[in-house]
All heavy atoms as an XYZ file, in Angstrom:
752
protein
N       6.936    197.586    162.108
C       7.602    196.892    163.230
C       9.043    197.406    163.374
O       9.760    197.394    162.378
C       7.608    195.420    162.988
C       6.407    194.589    163.353
C       6.659    193.139    163.112
C       5.903    194.810    164.771
N       9.391    197.753    164.556
C      10.785    198.138    164.813
C      11.577    196.986    165.306
O      11.044    195.994    165.853
N      12.843    197.077    165.146
C      13.757    196.031    165.613
C      14.178    196.352    167.013
O      14.608    197.441    167.349
C      14.990    195.961    164.696
C      15.978    194.868    165.000
C      15.370    193.480    164.830
C      17.152    195.002    164.050
N      14.021    195.383    167.935
C      14.417    195.581    169.317
C      15.923    195.341    169.431
O      16.430    194.252    169.215
C      13.714    194.565    170.230
C      14.029    194.759    171.696
O      14.749    195.742    172.042
O      13.599    193.933    172.526
N      16.643    196.443    169.687
C      18.103    196.359    169.768
C      18.576    196.319    171.192
O      19.790    196.450    171.480
C      18.775    197.556    169.036
O      18.300    198.770    169.653
C      18.437    197.534    167.568
N      17.671    196.146    172.154
C      18.031    196.082    173.581
C      18.795    194.774    173.854
O      18.335    193.692    173.508
C      16.756    196.142    174.429
C      17.005    195.949    175.890
N      17.653    196.936    176.634
C      16.787    194.930    176.720
C      17.764    196.504    177.880
N      17.249    195.270    177.978
N      19.938    194.932    174.468
C      20.757    193.735    174.812
C      20.423    193.313    176.251
O      20.684    194.040    177.169
C      22.244    194.065    174.686
C      22.758    194.317    173.260
C      24.222    194.676    173.284
C      22.543    193.100    172.409
N      19.859    192.142    176.358
C      19.507    191.595    177.679
C      20.778    191.102    178.368
O      21.783    190.824    177.686
C      18.528    190.433    177.530
O      19.184    189.351    176.856
C      17.253    190.873    176.826
N      20.764    190.929    179.668
C      21.925    190.362    180.353
C      22.285    188.967    179.773
O      23.477    188.644    179.691
C      21.443    190.225    181.809
C      20.413    191.297    181.965
C      19.733    191.369    180.627
N      21.323    188.187    179.358
C      21.584    186.873    178.782
C      22.343    186.998    177.470
O      23.294    186.232    177.233
C      20.255    186.103    178.556
C      19.559    185.690    179.818
C      18.758    186.798    180.479
O      18.473    187.839    179.813
O      18.420    186.666    181.655
N      21.940    187.932    176.620
C      22.637    188.149    175.341
C      24.072    188.622    175.595
O      25.016    188.173    174.903
C      21.895    189.117    174.450
C      20.640    188.614    173.797
C      19.903    189.724    173.065
C      20.953    187.497    172.823
N      24.239    189.530    176.540
C      25.602    190.005    176.832
C      26.468    188.907    177.357
O      27.624    188.789    176.987
C      25.497    191.162    177.853
C      24.889    192.454    177.361
C      24.662    193.410    178.510
C      25.759    193.088    176.287
N      25.901    188.032    178.191
C      26.630    186.892    178.758
C      27.009    185.913    177.637
O      28.143    185.396    177.617
C      25.780    186.190    179.813
O      26.456    185.067    180.331
N      26.106    185.651    176.708
C      26.418    184.772    175.548
C      27.547    185.326    174.714
O      28.419    184.610    174.254
C      25.168    184.534    174.706
C      24.138    183.626    175.373
C      22.884    183.506    174.525
O      22.959    183.697    173.289
O      21.833    183.216    175.116
N      27.483    186.629    174.438
C      28.563    187.292    173.656
C      29.881    187.197    174.357
O      30.900    186.917    173.725
N      29.861    187.422    175.660
C      31.098    187.352    176.434
C      31.647    185.904    176.400
O      32.844    185.690    176.266
C      30.832    187.794    177.889
C      32.039    187.944    178.779
C      33.086    188.863    178.182
C      31.563    188.453    180.152
N      30.764    184.922    176.498
C      31.173    183.529    176.451
C      31.837    183.190    175.116
O      32.861    182.511    175.066
C      29.982    182.593    176.701
N      31.281    183.723    174.018
C      31.905    183.489    172.693
C      33.297    184.091    172.651
O      34.247    183.495    172.115
C      31.012    184.035    171.584
C      29.865    183.105    171.264
C      29.161    183.489    169.972
N      28.449    184.750    170.066
C      27.234    184.886    170.621
N      26.612    183.849    171.113
N      26.647    186.079    170.670
N      33.443    185.330    173.195
C      34.773    185.953    173.230
C      35.745    185.125    174.065
O      36.885    184.954    173.714
C      34.691    187.379    173.805
C      34.122    188.379    172.822
O      34.159    188.107    171.594
O      33.648    189.439    173.253
N      35.264    184.625    175.217
C      36.116    183.829    176.081
C      36.563    182.552    175.373
O      37.741    182.165    175.459
C      35.364    183.485    177.392
C      35.189    184.665    178.361
C      34.152    184.302    179.411
C      36.484    185.052    178.991
N      35.640    181.873    174.665
C      36.009    180.676    173.935
C      37.107    180.954    172.921
O      38.072    180.192    172.809
C      34.753    180.067    173.236
C      35.137    179.065    172.156
C      33.821    179.455    174.271
N      36.997    182.070    172.211
C      38.034    182.442    171.233
C      39.373    182.588    171.898
O      40.406    182.040    171.407
C      37.622    183.748    170.511
C      38.566    184.140    169.409
C      38.017    185.319    168.611
N      37.585    186.440    169.437
C      38.405    187.378    169.960
N      39.727    187.305    169.710
N      37.936    188.377    170.673
N      39.420    183.261    173.027
C      40.687    183.441    173.748
C      41.203    182.153    174.344
O      42.446    181.925    174.375
C      40.551    184.515    174.834
C      40.495    185.905    174.275
N      41.574    186.566    173.766
C      39.423    186.738    174.116
C      41.210    187.769    173.369
N      39.908    187.897    173.560
N      40.326    181.303    174.818
C      40.724    180.015    175.348
C      41.338    179.153    174.232
O      42.349    178.493    174.426
C      39.548    179.296    176.049
C      39.131    180.064    177.289
C      39.921    177.834    176.408
C      37.712    179.717    177.785
N      40.724    179.177    173.046
C      41.260    178.439    171.903
C      42.655    178.951    171.527
O      43.554    178.163    171.185
C      40.302    178.515    170.709
C      38.934    177.931    170.949
C      38.913    176.434    171.164
O      39.807    175.847    171.780
N      37.866    175.811    170.675
N      42.841    180.273    171.584
C      44.179    180.856    171.285
C      45.186    180.378    172.330
O      46.339    180.073    171.977
C      44.115    182.364    171.273
C      43.393    182.951    170.084
C      43.231    184.465    170.170
O      43.791    185.065    171.093
O      42.511    184.999    169.320
N      44.759    180.312    173.604
C      45.662    179.868    174.665
C      46.023    178.401    174.483
O      47.171    178.004    174.714
C      45.035    180.125    176.033
C      45.921    179.899    177.246
C      47.174    180.764    177.192
C      45.139    180.209    178.519
N      45.037    177.599    174.073
C      45.339    176.183    173.762
C      46.410    176.060    172.681
O      47.312    175.251    172.784
C      44.078    175.452    173.268
C      43.034    175.123    174.314
C      41.818    174.479    173.654
N      42.203    173.291    172.906
C      42.077    172.047    173.382
N      41.528    171.840    174.536
N      42.461    170.995    172.655
N      46.267    176.892    171.666
C      47.217    176.879    170.548
C      48.612    177.298    171.033
O      49.627    176.687    170.729
C      46.729    177.814    169.437
C      47.490    177.625    168.135
C      46.919    178.575    167.062
C      45.538    178.124    166.632
N      45.016    178.931    165.513
N      48.664    178.381    171.868
C      49.969    178.846    172.416
C      50.592    177.783    173.267
O      51.842    177.700    173.350
C      49.747    180.127    173.248
C      49.360    181.345    172.440
C      48.931    182.484    173.305
O      49.293    182.558    174.486
O      48.225    183.368    172.769
N      49.802    176.952    173.942
C      50.317    175.878    174.812
C      50.710    174.646    174.042
O      51.156    173.644    174.618
C      49.274    175.532    175.870
N      50.513    174.674    172.700
C      50.876    173.543    171.808
C      50.033    172.291    172.136
O      50.510    171.176    172.001
C      52.342    173.171    171.870
C      53.168    174.119    171.022
O      52.624    174.610    169.999
O      54.352    174.337    171.351
N      48.806    172.486    172.584
C      47.898    171.354    172.806
C      47.440    170.802    171.458
O      47.268    171.572    170.517
C      46.702    171.759    173.641
C      47.002    172.144    175.073
C      46.010    172.676    175.854
C      48.243    171.889    175.636
C      46.291    173.014    177.180
C      48.516    172.223    176.954
C      47.533    172.783    177.727
N      47.179    169.526    171.412
C      46.605    168.924    170.222
C      45.131    169.316    170.159
O      44.522    169.666    171.151
C      46.721    167.402    170.280
C      48.131    166.872    170.271
C      48.871    167.191    169.018
O      48.278    167.127    167.930
O      50.047    167.518    169.109
N      44.537    169.279    168.965
C      43.194    169.727    168.766
C      42.185    168.907    169.595
O      41.162    169.423    170.018
C      42.781    169.641    167.284
C      42.001    170.823    166.854
S      42.135    171.282    165.133
C      41.270    169.995    164.303
N      42.498    167.633    169.868
C      41.544    166.792    170.598
C      41.922    166.591    172.074
O      41.324    165.817    172.765
C      41.373    165.443    169.900
C      42.691    164.702    169.789
O      43.762    165.247    170.018
N      42.612    163.443    169.378
N      42.944    167.326    172.545
C      43.356    167.236    173.957
C      42.225    167.776    174.861
O      41.724    168.871    174.609
C      44.623    168.029    174.248
C      45.882    167.310    173.780
O      45.810    166.083    173.564
O      46.924    167.998    173.630
N      41.897    167.030    175.895
C      40.928    167.528    176.879
C      41.731    168.405    177.859
O      42.908    168.157    178.107
C      40.320    166.353    177.655
C      39.609    165.362    176.746
C      38.406    165.886    176.042
N      37.263    165.954    176.976
C      36.077    166.445    176.672
N      35.864    166.918    175.483
N      35.110    166.478    177.552
N      41.081    169.428    178.404
C      41.790    170.357    179.268
C      40.999    170.595    180.569
O      39.799    170.287    180.673
C      42.012    171.736    178.584
C      40.673    172.410    178.273
C      42.877    171.550    177.338
C      40.807    173.891    177.912
N      41.695    171.212    181.515
C      41.053    171.790    182.696
C      41.171    173.309    182.472
O      42.222    173.810    182.052
C      41.807    171.389    183.966
C      41.778    169.913    184.221
N      40.646    169.246    184.678
C      42.711    168.968    184.006
C      40.925    167.965    184.754
N      42.164    167.748    184.356
N      40.099    174.015    182.722
C      40.019    175.449    182.442
C      39.970    176.219    183.752
O      39.294    175.810    184.694
C      38.771    175.733    181.600
C      38.450    177.130    181.164
C      39.600    177.774    180.413
C      37.202    177.117    180.308
N      40.725    177.315    183.789
C      40.826    178.129    184.993
C      40.591    179.594    184.654
O      40.900    180.019    183.527
C      42.247    178.005    185.586
C      42.650    176.612    185.894
C      43.178    175.810    184.910
C      42.503    176.052    187.155
C      43.594    174.501    185.155
C      42.875    174.763    187.432
C      43.421    173.972    186.410
N      40.030    180.359    185.584
C      39.865    181.800    185.355
C      39.828    182.555    186.658
O      39.492    181.998    187.705
C      38.611    182.106    184.497
C      37.319    182.013    185.330
C      36.758    183.144    185.906
C      36.662    180.807    185.515
C      35.606    183.071    186.647
C      35.508    180.714    186.270
C      34.996    181.856    186.849
O      33.853    181.768    187.617
N      40.151    183.831    186.559
C      39.930    184.752    187.681
C      39.416    186.044    187.083
O      40.061    186.632    186.182
C      41.250    185.013    188.433
C      41.654    183.899    189.332
C      42.947    184.152    190.099
O      43.576    185.235    189.940
O      43.372    183.244    190.827
N      38.296    186.508    187.534
C      37.691    187.749    187.057
C      36.536    188.153    187.918
O      36.154    187.437    188.838
N      35.965    189.284    187.603
C      34.869    189.794    188.412
C      33.569    189.049    188.113
O      33.535    188.075    187.398
C      34.691    191.295    188.187
C      34.278    191.692    186.778
O      33.776    190.816    186.035
O      34.438    192.870    186.429
N      32.491    189.505    188.768
C      31.189    188.843    188.702
C      30.694    188.669    187.258
O      30.065    187.660    186.949
C      30.154    189.547    189.553
N      30.980    189.639    186.428
C      30.541    189.555    185.002
C      31.091    188.316    184.357
O      30.397    187.591    183.631
C      30.979    190.825    184.279
C      30.648    190.880    182.809
C      30.921    192.235    182.244
C      32.272    192.319    181.659
N      32.509    193.558    180.921
N      32.379    188.029    184.585
C      32.974    186.843    184.000
C      32.517    185.588    184.683
O      32.278    184.567    184.035
C      34.535    186.967    184.071
C      35.054    188.054    183.173
C      35.514    189.242    183.722
C      35.031    187.921    181.804
C      35.985    190.270    182.903
C      35.478    188.917    180.955
C      35.984    190.100    181.536
N      32.379    185.610    186.003
C      31.825    184.438    186.723
C      30.461    184.057    186.162
O      30.174    182.913    185.897
C      31.708    184.731    188.213
O      32.998    184.863    188.797
N      29.596    185.085    185.972
C      28.282    184.842    185.423
C      28.375    184.230    184.008
O      27.664    183.270    183.696
C      27.463    186.147    185.360
C      27.060    186.665    186.721
O      27.164    185.889    187.705
O      26.667    187.827    186.817
N      29.246    184.751    183.200
C      29.404    184.223    181.823
C      29.858    182.786    181.844
O      29.336    181.951    181.080
C      30.373    185.100    181.025
N      30.848    182.470    182.686
C      31.314    181.070    182.782
C      30.233    180.160    183.322
O      30.026    179.059    182.837
C      32.573    180.969    183.643
C      33.860    181.272    182.889
C      34.561    182.428    183.103
C      34.377    180.343    181.991
C      35.718    182.673    182.413
C      35.527    180.587    181.296
C      36.234    181.757    181.499
N      29.515    180.603    184.352
C      28.507    179.757    184.993
C      27.261    179.561    184.088
O      26.778    178.458    183.945
C      28.068    180.354    186.342
C      29.172    180.275    187.363
O      29.976    179.389    187.369
N      29.164    181.244    188.274
N      26.799    180.651    183.461
C      25.577    180.567    182.649
C      25.806    179.843    181.328
O      24.870    179.337    180.717
C      25.019    181.959    182.400
C      24.498    182.648    183.639
C      24.209    184.112    183.424
O      24.281    184.630    182.307
N      23.917    184.850    184.506
N      27.062    179.829    180.880
C      27.388    179.251    179.581
C      28.379    178.121    179.700
O      29.112    177.807    178.744
C      27.936    180.323    178.623
C      26.946    181.483    178.443
O      25.959    181.372    177.734
N      27.182    182.564    179.144
N      28.413    177.438    180.859
C      29.423    176.425    181.125
C      29.408    175.286    180.095
O      30.481    174.873    179.600
C      29.252    175.855    182.537
N      28.234    174.783    179.758
C      28.167    173.668    178.812
C      28.730    174.086    177.451
O      29.498    173.336    176.826
C      26.738    173.155    178.672
C      26.239    172.434    179.896
O      27.082    171.971    180.694
O      25.017    172.325    180.085
N      28.328    175.256    176.968
C      28.822    175.755    175.691
C      30.351    175.908    175.724
O      31.040    175.429    174.816
C      28.160    177.087    175.368
C      28.804    177.852    174.242
C      28.635    177.446    172.911
C      29.621    178.942    174.500
C      29.257    178.102    171.880
C      30.235    179.642    173.449
C      30.059    179.198    172.169
O      30.663    179.891    171.134
N      30.868    176.530    176.784
C      32.311    176.784    176.863
C      33.044    175.445    176.930
O      34.067    175.244    176.244
C      32.625    177.676    178.097
C      32.072    179.096    177.851
C      34.145    177.729    178.332
C      32.106    179.982    179.075
N      32.569    174.531    177.741
C      33.246    173.226    177.875
C      33.214    172.435    176.555
O      34.226    171.863    176.155
C      32.610    172.396    179.002
C      32.973    172.927    180.370
C      32.676    171.937    181.492
C      31.266    171.941    181.914
N      31.011    171.174    183.125
N      32.078    172.474    175.870
C      31.971    171.755    174.581
C      32.927    172.350    173.531
O      33.582    171.627    172.788
C      30.543    171.787    174.043
C      29.621    170.878    174.824
O      30.063    169.896    175.430
N      28.355    171.173    174.782
N      32.953    173.669    173.471
C      33.789    174.328    172.452
C      35.281    174.190    172.692
O      36.050    174.187    171.759
C      33.402    175.812    172.330
C      32.016    176.068    171.794
C      31.844    175.606    170.358
O      32.699    175.936    169.536
O      30.840    174.912    170.073
N      35.687    174.120    173.963
C      37.109    174.117    174.296
C      37.616    172.752    174.759
O      38.785    172.628    175.081
C      37.400    175.158    175.392
O      36.716    174.796    176.596
C      36.994    176.569    174.957
N      36.744    171.743    174.798
C      37.049    170.408    175.272
C      37.535    170.416    176.740
O      38.366    169.636    177.167
C      38.112    169.736    174.403
C      37.740    169.484    172.948
C      38.874    168.779    172.218
C      36.452    168.689    172.831
N      36.932    171.339    177.520
C      37.232    171.413    178.944
C      36.442    170.410    179.756
O      35.216    170.244    179.520
C      36.970    172.826    179.463
N      37.095    169.728    180.652
C      36.396    168.784    181.539
C      35.736    169.511    182.708
O      34.713    169.083    183.207
C      37.419    167.771    182.119
C      38.084    166.882    181.065
C      39.220    166.074    181.688
C      37.050    165.973    180.419
N      36.374    170.623    183.109
C      35.790    171.412    184.228
C      36.254    172.870    184.088
O      37.156    173.188    183.313
C      36.227    170.836    185.581
C      37.717    170.564    185.677
O      38.519    171.253    185.030
O      38.111    169.660    186.434
N      35.599    173.740    184.861
C      35.933    175.141    184.885
C      36.145    175.525    186.327
O      35.252    175.352    187.172
C      34.793    176.016    184.279
C      34.565    175.624    182.817
C      35.140    177.471    184.372
C      33.359    176.293    182.168
N      37.331    176.061    186.640
C      37.703    176.423    188.006
C      37.821    177.946    188.140
O      38.462    178.569    187.306
C      39.050    175.752    188.369
C      39.028    174.269    188.130
O      38.539    173.533    188.962
N      39.561    173.825    186.988
N      37.234    178.482    189.204
C      37.279    179.939    189.391
C      38.504    180.420    190.171
O      38.435    181.327    190.979
C      35.999    180.446    190.014
C      35.739    179.907    191.393
O      36.527    179.029    191.835
O      34.745    180.307    192.031
N      39.654    179.781    189.887
C      40.927    180.145    190.454
C      41.976    179.701    189.438
O      41.775    178.768    188.673
C      41.127    179.420    191.767
O      42.497    179.429    192.157
N      43.118    180.408    189.432
C      44.180    180.017    188.509
C      45.084    178.944    189.090
O      45.954    178.432    188.402
C      45.024    181.225    188.114
C      44.338    182.261    187.227
C      45.276    183.442    186.941
C      43.870    181.668    185.940
N      44.860    178.579    190.358
C      45.705    177.569    191.009
C      45.618    176.251    190.227
O      44.547    175.735    190.004
C      45.277    177.346    192.440
N      46.752    175.759    189.789
C      46.787    174.507    189.040
C      46.916    174.701    187.522
O      47.146    173.733    186.813
N      46.762    175.895    187.043
C      46.860    176.159    185.613
C      48.315    176.013    185.151
O      49.228    176.485    185.855
C      46.330    177.533    185.245
N      48.530    175.387    184.025
C      49.891    175.227    183.489
C      50.336    176.466    182.741
O      51.509    176.816    182.736
C      49.939    173.996    182.569
N      49.404    177.112    182.046
C      49.707    178.298    181.292
C      48.542    179.282    181.488
O      47.373    178.871    181.467
C      49.983    178.002    179.791
C      50.310    179.263    179.005
C      48.818    177.251    179.176
C      50.758    179.005    177.573
N      48.858    180.558    181.693
C      47.850    181.548    181.918
C      48.059    182.754    181.019
O      49.125    182.936    180.446
C      47.831    182.050    183.396
O      49.082    182.675    183.674
C      47.589    180.888    184.347
N      47.007    183.542    180.916
C      47.044    184.726    180.041
C      46.022    185.735    180.564
O      44.945    185.340    181.032
C      46.650    184.301    178.633
C      46.657    185.400    177.596
C      46.289    184.817    176.233
C      46.497    185.793    175.129
N      46.233    185.166    173.813
N      46.406    186.996    180.540
C      45.495    188.056    180.951
C      44.913    188.694    179.695
O      45.638    189.043    178.796
C      46.254    189.083    181.774
C      45.383    190.195    182.339
C      46.137    191.122    183.256
O      46.504    190.709    184.360
O      46.397    192.274    182.817
N      43.585    188.782    179.645
C      42.929    189.386    178.466
C      41.990    190.482    178.898
O      41.482    190.477    180.009
C      42.194    188.309    177.635
C      41.212    187.557    178.509
C      43.158    187.379    176.962
C      40.323    186.574    177.735
N      41.798    191.449    177.990
C      40.841    192.512    178.222
C      39.656    192.334    177.312
O      39.821    192.149    176.118
C      41.511    193.889    177.928
C      42.413    194.359    178.986
C      42.907    195.766    178.725
C      43.843    196.182    179.833
N      44.577    197.385    179.523
N      38.488    192.362    177.914
C      37.246    192.196    177.169
C      36.292    193.345    177.635
O      35.986    193.390    178.803
C      36.584    190.861    177.390
C      37.298    189.639    176.814
C      36.604    188.368    177.242
C      37.326    189.733    175.312
N      35.923    194.194    176.729
C      35.009    195.286    177.063
C      35.522    196.173    178.168
O      34.769    196.653    178.987
N      36.830    196.405    178.210
C      37.419    197.283    179.224
C      37.698    196.584    180.546
O      38.285    197.192    181.441
N      37.273    195.330    180.704
C      37.524    194.593    181.945
C      38.600    193.533    181.697
O      38.759    193.076    180.579
C      36.255    193.897    182.412
C      35.175    194.898    182.833
O      35.514    195.865    183.542
O      34.017    194.724    182.415
N      39.290    193.177    182.743
C      40.369    192.197    182.665
C      39.924    190.888    183.296
O      39.337    190.867    184.351
C      41.633    192.747    183.369
C      42.717    191.677    183.431
C      42.161    193.984    182.687
N      40.246    189.802    182.619
C      40.064    188.457    183.149
C      41.315    187.660    182.874
O      42.004    187.898    181.835
C      38.821    187.753    182.505
C      38.979    187.578    181.008
C      38.511    186.458    183.183
N      41.687    186.810    183.784
C      42.824    185.916    183.582
C      42.273    184.539    183.320
O      41.416    184.073    184.036
C      43.719    185.925    184.849
C      44.374    187.257    185.086
C      45.179    187.242    186.350
C      45.760    188.606    186.603
N      46.397    188.704    187.948
N      42.798    183.905    182.262
C      42.384    182.541    181.956
C      43.605    181.634    181.990
O      44.725    182.092    181.801
C      41.696    182.433    180.569
C      42.593    182.988    179.468
C      40.340    183.174    180.579
C      42.058    182.779    178.048
N      43.356    180.362    182.258
C      44.452    179.411    182.318
C      43.942    178.041    181.860
O      42.771    177.760    181.921
N      44.894    177.248    181.377
C      44.573    175.891    180.902
C      45.624    174.900    181.417
O      46.766    175.298    181.687
C      44.442    175.805    179.385
C      43.268    176.593    178.873
C      45.711    176.258    178.687
N      45.248    173.663    181.518
C      46.166    172.590    181.815
C      45.624    171.325    181.065
O      44.433    171.069    181.103
C      46.192    172.318    183.322
C      47.142    171.195    183.704
C      47.230    171.044    185.230
C      46.063    170.248    185.744
N      46.193    169.947    187.196
N      46.535    170.652    180.445
C      46.142    169.429    179.741
C      45.678    168.379    180.729
O      46.244    168.235    181.825
C      47.306    168.888    178.912
C      46.882    167.928    177.831
C      48.043    167.301    177.107
C      48.908    168.313    176.367
N      49.888    167.657    175.476
N      44.608    167.679    180.376
C      44.060    166.656    181.275
C      44.951    165.431    181.275
O      45.538    165.062    180.320
C      42.670    166.286    180.786
O      42.168    165.235    181.576
């Protein structure tokens, strides 16, 4: 039996979501939020990032204590531009 190393779009989206969660947690720390502070989450990016946020919304919200995810940076208190896999996405947070 061989090992199937083919990465499906779902697996790629899950991996991207995990990377996004890590960066969102770093941004929370930079913003001096408390560990249990609820947040509003914001992002701007291409379809790949929209898909990752939409398909993994529950996971991302649970991991980052986000009440909602907005596909615009309008209203974000602190923002950051990150590069993931050669693509750029901007993320932002605001304490609830």
